[in-house]
DOSEFI-340468 format. One record per residue (C-alpha): residue in one letter; x, y, z. Coordinates in Angstrom, 3 decimals, padded with zeros to 6 digits. Layout:
N
> A|X|Y|Z
...
***
This chain:
316
> D|079.921|100.102|099.339
> V|080.008|099.439|103.106
> A|081.557|096.010|102.595
> M|083.531|094.097|105.181
> A|087.321|093.061|104.895
> F|089.941|091.231|106.820
> S|093.608|090.357|106.034
> F|096.457|088.016|106.766
> T|100.144|088.180|105.889
> T|099.729|088.269|102.043
> T|096.047|087.767|101.509
> A|092.953|089.885|102.031
> Y|089.309|089.004|101.857
> V|086.334|091.320|100.969
> V|082.883|090.258|102.078
> G|079.347|091.378|101.050
> G|078.382|095.085|101.002
> Q|075.944|096.868|098.786
> G|076.540|096.880|094.978
> S|074.209|095.966|092.192
> I|071.933|094.636|094.866
> A|071.332|096.094|098.241
> Y|072.765|093.075|100.373
> M|075.515|090.968|098.939
> N|076.901|087.794|100.405
> D|079.755|086.993|097.931
> T|083.413|086.601|099.324
> W|086.571|087.419|097.365
> K|090.183|086.651|098.140
> Y|093.085|089.032|097.049
> D|096.501|087.422|096.840
> G|099.098|090.199|097.100
> A|101.884|087.958|095.754
> S|100.237|087.282|092.506
> D|098.021|090.396|092.385
> T|094.853|088.260|091.629
> W|091.302|087.877|092.801
> T|089.533|084.634|093.468
> Q|085.972|084.163|094.572
> V|085.681|081.786|097.533
> Q|082.768|080.415|099.717
> N|079.861|082.897|100.005
> F|079.269|084.487|103.437
> N|076.849|081.943|105.124
> G|075.225|084.602|107.058
> G|073.257|085.904|104.043
> G|073.558|089.228|102.373
> R|075.049|091.768|104.602
> R|076.421|095.323|104.771
> S|077.714|097.795|107.459
> A|079.071|094.958|109.638
> V|082.446|094.791|111.504
> S|085.237|092.546|110.485
> F|088.626|091.475|111.842
> A|091.116|088.567|111.790
> I|092.526|086.566|114.726
> N|094.894|083.577|114.687
> G|094.458|082.957|110.805
> K|090.637|083.125|110.862
> G|088.364|085.812|109.643
> Y|085.373|087.161|111.337
> V|082.273|089.112|110.285
> A|079.734|090.269|112.967
> L|076.589|092.479|113.262
> G|075.507|094.632|110.320
> Q|072.358|095.020|108.280
> A|070.492|092.463|106.301
> S|067.347|092.397|104.219
> T|065.610|090.909|107.249
> G|066.941|093.866|109.572
> L|069.738|094.492|111.940
> K|071.839|091.521|113.090
> N|073.778|090.468|116.131
> D|075.454|087.219|114.962
> I|079.101|086.642|114.248
> W|080.610|084.203|111.617
> E|084.171|082.739|111.449
> Y|085.928|082.089|108.152
> D|088.568|079.388|107.870
> P|090.742|080.032|104.872
> T|092.280|076.467|104.930
> T|088.893|074.880|104.532
> N|087.001|077.672|102.881
> V|084.178|077.240|105.388
> W|082.024|079.884|107.324
> T|080.838|078.682|110.907
> Q|078.560|080.805|113.187
> R|079.888|081.470|116.679
> A|078.210|082.751|119.866
> L|075.703|085.611|119.260
> F|076.779|089.067|120.270
> P|075.230|089.954|123.740
> G|074.374|093.575|122.826
> S|071.579|094.729|120.617
> A|071.626|094.035|116.892
> R|073.108|096.992|114.994
> R|074.940|098.388|111.923
> L|077.969|100.598|111.558
> A|079.721|099.512|114.858
> V|083.545|099.283|115.118
> A|086.099|096.575|116.089
> F|089.721|096.386|116.927
> V|091.838|093.418|118.047
> V|094.439|093.421|120.984
> N|096.193|090.152|122.038
> N|093.931|088.005|120.032
> I|090.788|089.482|121.668
> A|088.308|091.425|119.604
> Y|086.618|094.478|121.057
> V|083.309|095.374|119.360
> G|080.988|098.243|120.131
> T|079.254|101.514|119.282
> G|077.112|101.548|116.354
> D|073.429|102.203|115.396
> D|070.392|100.040|116.600
> G|067.952|102.819|116.057
> I|069.832|105.056|118.391
> C|073.646|105.681|118.636
> K|075.503|103.297|121.071
> A|078.491|103.442|123.312
> D|078.664|099.931|124.737
> M|081.629|097.658|124.167
> Y|082.075|093.814|124.403
> A|085.181|091.600|124.186
> F|085.065|088.387|121.974
> D|087.484|085.663|122.833
> P|087.374|083.080|119.747
> S|089.315|080.341|121.722
> A|086.470|080.320|124.314
> N|083.816|081.371|121.931
> S|082.528|083.915|124.510
> W|081.583|087.515|124.914
> T|082.337|089.827|127.925
> P|081.039|093.221|128.660
> K|083.620|095.922|128.884
> A|083.738|099.553|129.945
> N|081.521|101.774|127.717
> F|083.288|103.932|125.195
> T|083.622|107.324|126.967
> G|083.093|109.544|123.905
> T|079.477|110.316|122.782
> P|077.409|107.477|121.467
> R|077.995|107.193|117.820
> Y|078.016|105.087|114.679
> G|080.207|105.223|111.591
> A|083.451|105.644|113.752
> V|086.784|104.169|113.019
> G|088.484|101.641|115.254
> F|092.049|100.239|115.271
> S|094.786|098.977|117.415
> V|098.567|099.532|117.919
> N|101.048|098.907|120.671
> G|098.578|096.813|122.681
> R|096.075|099.505|122.908
> G|092.731|100.195|120.966
> Y|091.505|103.413|119.431
> I|088.127|104.848|118.522
> G|087.463|108.160|116.754
> F|085.398|109.971|114.178
> G|081.796|109.060|113.702
> Y|078.361|110.511|113.701
> D|076.945|110.883|117.203
> N|073.742|111.407|119.168
> T|074.064|115.254|118.900
> L|073.774|114.701|115.062
> Q|077.132|115.824|114.396
> N|080.300|114.287|112.754
> R|083.147|113.976|115.335
> R|086.898|114.341|115.201
> D|087.667|113.219|118.879
> F|089.801|110.199|119.647
> Y|090.025|107.858|122.594
> E|092.474|105.133|123.695
> Y|091.502|101.999|125.397
> D|093.690|100.083|127.779
> P|092.573|096.415|127.926
> V|094.515|095.701|131.075
> A|092.894|098.556|133.057
> N|089.642|098.306|131.117
> S|089.712|102.121|130.833
> W|089.539|104.809|128.273
> T|091.788|107.966|127.860
> T|090.986|110.999|125.716
> M|093.546|111.556|123.046
> N|094.304|114.630|120.921
> S|091.624|115.415|118.451
> F|092.099|114.771|114.742
> P|093.316|118.151|113.178
> G|091.260|117.683|109.902
> T|087.575|117.951|109.490
> A|085.112|116.025|111.660
> R|083.849|113.063|109.645
> S|082.113|109.664|109.600
> N|082.871|106.435|107.758
> A|086.663|107.093|107.508
> V|089.172|104.281|107.173
> A|092.344|103.464|109.161
> V|095.330|101.232|108.300
> T|097.754|100.070|111.111
> C|101.430|099.401|109.866
> P|104.267|097.507|111.315
> N|106.129|100.704|112.160
> N|103.596|101.392|114.974
> K|101.874|104.147|113.096
> V|098.301|104.427|111.668
> Y|097.316|106.057|108.453
> M|093.781|107.292|108.274
> G|091.566|109.521|106.349
> L|088.743|109.530|103.694
> G|085.172|109.497|105.009
> Y|082.420|111.865|104.848
> D|082.112|115.436|106.294
> S|079.234|116.806|104.127
> L|081.615|116.108|101.177
> Y|083.518|112.881|100.407
> R|087.130|113.449|101.476
> N|090.365|112.139|099.880
> D|092.845|113.439|102.573
> W|095.291|111.078|104.269
> W|096.973|111.548|107.708
> E|099.518|109.781|109.801
> F|098.692|108.998|113.476
> N|101.549|108.268|115.815
> P|100.164|106.987|119.241
> L|103.514|107.558|120.856
> L|103.000|111.296|120.304
> N|099.265|111.257|121.220
> G|098.019|112.462|117.940
> V|098.461|113.771|114.453
> E|101.310|116.352|114.315
> E|103.090|118.470|111.753
> V|106.264|116.645|110.800
> L|109.577|118.292|110.480
> N|111.397|117.679|107.117
> N|114.016|115.020|107.031
> G|116.390|117.922|106.015
> N|115.833|119.651|109.397
> V|116.814|116.645|111.468
> S|119.334|113.876|110.781
> L|120.374|110.830|112.799
> Y|123.513|108.901|111.929
> P|125.065|106.318|111.744
> C|122.309|103.748|111.463
> P|122.797|101.049|112.491
> M|124.765|102.299|115.508
> N|127.192|100.526|117.800
> D|128.324|102.756|120.668
> H|126.749|106.082|119.776
> A|124.881|107.965|117.094
> T|124.832|111.756|116.345
> L|121.507|113.779|116.241
> Q|121.994|116.831|113.996
> L|119.386|119.748|114.058
> D|119.168|122.382|111.369
> Q|119.263|126.023|112.621
> S|115.579|126.366|111.632
> V|114.618|123.896|114.307
> L|116.515|125.920|117.070
> D|114.895|128.961|115.580
> L|111.576|127.646|116.681
> Q|112.415|128.768|120.125
> K|110.618|125.823|121.654
> E|111.854|123.391|124.152
> I|113.337|120.430|122.200
> S|112.780|116.905|123.500
> L|114.615|113.721|122.505
> R|112.594|110.548|123.451
> I|113.490|106.963|122.384
> Y|110.783|104.245|122.392
> D|111.079|100.538|121.797
> L|108.708|098.863|119.316
> N|106.442|098.060|122.149
> G|105.801|101.699|122.710
> N|107.931|101.830|125.952
> L|109.664|105.013|126.698
> V|113.354|104.034|127.421
> R|115.001|107.471|127.190
> D|113.768|111.062|127.710
> E|116.129|114.043|127.654
> K|116.274|117.731|126.512
> V|118.245|119.020|123.346
> N|119.790|122.384|123.513
> S|122.436|122.408|120.707
> A|122.599|121.627|117.108
> Q|124.500|118.481|117.503
> T|123.798|115.919|120.281
> E|125.448|112.479|120.877
> I|123.308|109.644|121.772
> S|125.128|106.969|123.661
> R|124.127|103.304|123.494
> G|123.977|103.160|127.303
> N|121.345|100.643|128.321
> L|120.006|100.240|124.805
> S|120.207|096.439|123.863
> S|120.424|095.423|120.197
> G|117.209|095.935|118.305
> V|115.070|098.593|116.628
> Y|113.870|101.830|118.382
> L|111.886|104.836|117.431
> V|113.699|108.178|118.095
> N|111.328|111.156|118.452
> V|112.503|114.786|118.408
> S|109.736|117.241|119.155
> A|109.689|121.036|119.427
> G|106.326|122.544|120.323
> T|103.710|120.844|117.967
> S|106.418|119.932|115.387
> S|108.103|116.666|115.496
> F|110.296|114.113|113.730
> T|110.434|110.374|114.231
> K|113.104|108.038|112.778
> R|114.012|104.410|113.316
> L|117.360|103.617|114.917
> I|118.937|100.207|114.754
> V|121.211|099.273|117.570
> E|123.672|096.502|116.762
***
């Protein structure tokens, strides 16, 4: 329970948490290729739970959290090549538990949490300089037990239990270049805390579980290109062919999509999340010309009202 974890290409590490004893410090390595678990060097920060964790440049990090001696503000780096934990510069904010972290361009952003009151402050950790920098406060209500993740060079925070004594379902996007927060569409499921999120190579995020007065087992897809979680059109309603394409592809819409009587938009994004084409669709069959699309992989999104369809398109 409330353990920490970080992962690399084919391996994952699980650290501490609460189990047979209240504060555990064991570290376990999971090898996805062989489907095996191996115990490695214990976490040197002592028994710990409710901390944040992340990975940068082949190193794992565990920071903050709760120990038998109280709340913590330290951060520890794990090197899997040497199997050694090393303490790094102390977190400059207050010691706390149930904070969140996300990583953008090899910089970790850590904040929110509970130090006796709900927090909204944010700090950036640069492991190459071993330094922390204050950043713009999270603009949602102060909270703990939120979820944090990053995709397409942006960070996101949502869910959590806030200073109004309520679980939340709001979401916010952080732009590290502008050091600013933007409100996103709210999660359409129940408000909750202690949920989980998984970022995937297709620039989508899958999230769910958590606690909303009951322990939840639902699972949702978040697409930041569409600003939220939306109802997904069936593959049978929309088709795109051929893929890969050379000079052109055909977008075919089922009559049921046209019957929605909503404005239908066709948007094409590159894998960095940049919008490269935006046009309207008004017929069952639309030709997509190659035009200025260079060879590569793109995301083609068709949306009609709150319904949407996203498909990968390979251009040769």
